[in-house]
MITI-614910 format. One line per 8 residues: number of its first residue (from 1); their letters; for each residue y, z, x of C-alpha. Coordinates in pm, 1 decimal, decimal comma. Layout:
NUM	a	Y:Z:X; ...
//
This chain:
1	xxxxxxxx	0,0:0,0:0,0; 236,4:72,3:283,7; 218,9:-293,0:389,8; 332,6:-397,0:40,5; 625,1:-155,5:55,2; 721,8:-285,3:399,0; 717,6:-643,2:265,5; 940,6:-543,3:-26,2
9	xxxxxxxx	1179,8:-372,5:214,2; 1192,3:-686,3:427,1; 1288,1:-877,3:111,0; 1576,6:-635,9:49,3; 1425,7:-379,0:-187,4; 1446,4:-8,7:-105,4; 1086,7:75,2:-195,0; 945,1:427,5:-202,1
17	xxxxxxxx	593,3:562,2:-246,1; 489,6:897,4:-390,0; 123,1:997,7:-395,9; -2,7:1287,2:-606,4; -350,7:1422,4:-639,4; -610,9:1393,1:-369,8; -615,6:1045,5:-216,4; -966,4:905,8:-179,8
25	xxxxxxxx	-1157,8:586,3:-119,0; -1178,9:399,3:-448,2; -1443,3:155,0:-567,2; -1360,7:-192,8:-437,0; -1275,8:-337,5:-779,9; -1037,0:-49,7:-857,0; -877,5:-68,2:-513,1; -819,9:-443,7:-542,8
33	xxxxxxxx	-680,7:-416,3:-895,5; -444,5:-138,0:-784,5; -327,9:-337,8:-482,5; -255,3:-649,4:-687,6; -75,9:-455,1:-963,1; 150,8:-287,8:-707,2; 200,3:-620,3:-526,9; 308,8:-798,9:-844,4
41	xxxxxxxx	528,1:-506,9:-950,9; 711,7:-516,5:-618,5; 742,0:-894,9:-636,5; 905,8:-852,6:-976,2; 1140,3:-589,6:-831,8; 1244,2:-837,9:-562,7; 1290,0:-1123,9:-811,6; 1448,2:-939,2:-1103,2
49	xxxxxxxx	1554,6:-592,0:-993,5; 1863,7:-429,9:-853,6; 1733,1:-345,8:-509,6; 1512,4:-38,2:-554,4; 1155,6:28,5:-660,4; 965,6:355,5:-688,5; 585,9:339,7:-669,6; 377,3:639,1:-775,5
57	xxxxxxxx	3,2:669,9:-728,7; -153,0:961,1:-914,3; -513,7:1027,7:-816,2; -671,2:1202,8:-1112,3; -1024,8:1337,7:-1146,1; -1166,7:1014,0:-1288,1; -889,9:757,2:-1256,3; -594,4:625,8:-1061,4
65	xxxxxxxx	-262,4:601,0:-1243,4; -9,5:355,3:-1101,5; 355,1:371,8:-1206,1; 625,3:143,4:-1070,7; 987,4:170,5:-1178,9; 1278,5:-51,8:-1081,5; 1628,2:-79,1:-1229,5; 1694,1:-404,1:-1410,0
73	xxxxxxxx	1945,9:-662,8:-1296,1; 2200,0:-627,7:-1023,2; 2289,5:-828,4:-714,8; 1928,7:-908,2:-618,6; 1824,7:-1041,1:-960,1; 1778,8:-1405,3:-877,0; 1472,1:-1566,4:-1029,0; 1361,8:-1651,0:-1380,3
81	xxxxxxxx	1022,4:-1526,5:-1486,0; 756,4:-1681,5:-1700,0; 553,5:-1368,3:-1763,0; 239,6:-1488,1:-1581,8; 255,5:-1190,9:-1344,6; 249,8:-947,4:-1636,4; -48,3:-1124,9:-1788,7; -227,5:-1111,6:-1454,1
89	xxxxxxxx	-163,0:-738,0:-1412,8; -289,3:-669,0:-1765,0; -601,1:-876,8:-1699,7; -672,2:-693,6:-1373,7; -646,0:-356,8:-1543,1; -864,7:-469,9:-1835,0; -1126,9:-612,8:-1598,0; -1196,8:-260,9:-1465,8
97	xxxxxxxx	-1176,6:-94,0:-1807,7; -819,2:23,0:-1760,0; -497,7:33,1:-1957,3; -172,3:-145,9:-1873,8; 179,9:-135,6:-2011,0; 504,8:-285,0:-1887,9; 852,1:-321,6:-2026,1; 1218,1:-235,7:-2018,8
105	xxxxxxxx	1304,7:127,4:-2079,3; 1651,3:277,4:-2035,4; 1781,1:14,7:-1792,9; 1461,9:18,0:-1585,6; 1152,2:-193,2:-1579,9; 842,9:25,6:-1591,0; 486,5:-70,3:-1511,1; 200,4:170,8:-1575,9
113	xxxxxxxx	-169,2:116,7:-1525,4; -452,9:363,0:-1550,5; -766,7:247,6:-1375,8; -1079,0:455,1:-1445,8; -1331,4:494,2:-1167,2; -1623,8:490,0:-1410,8; -1697,1:238,2:-1679,9; -1577,2:292,8:-2034,1
//
């Protein structure tokens, strides 16, 4: 994840990471889904945000919760979006039995995914 944050910073986004819970090795499918959801969220922050993004990873007993928040608009907002990235994130979460939401909320764009480590 740190590599993704470094890439976002290189693109001009002040990206932060907060980890709660006990970090652990995740099943490959969960790890890949998490990586791609964070990657797309940060890409959206670069393309549509105002220059900051906060990533939170919450390791729970049986799942990983990902939350990414970035203020909407501002001087870095520069690219139109077609929504394909949102569809892809939702599909990745669903493929591992998880939940996904994204949308504007109080001047911020919020992405949240909960990826269970077991099957539902």
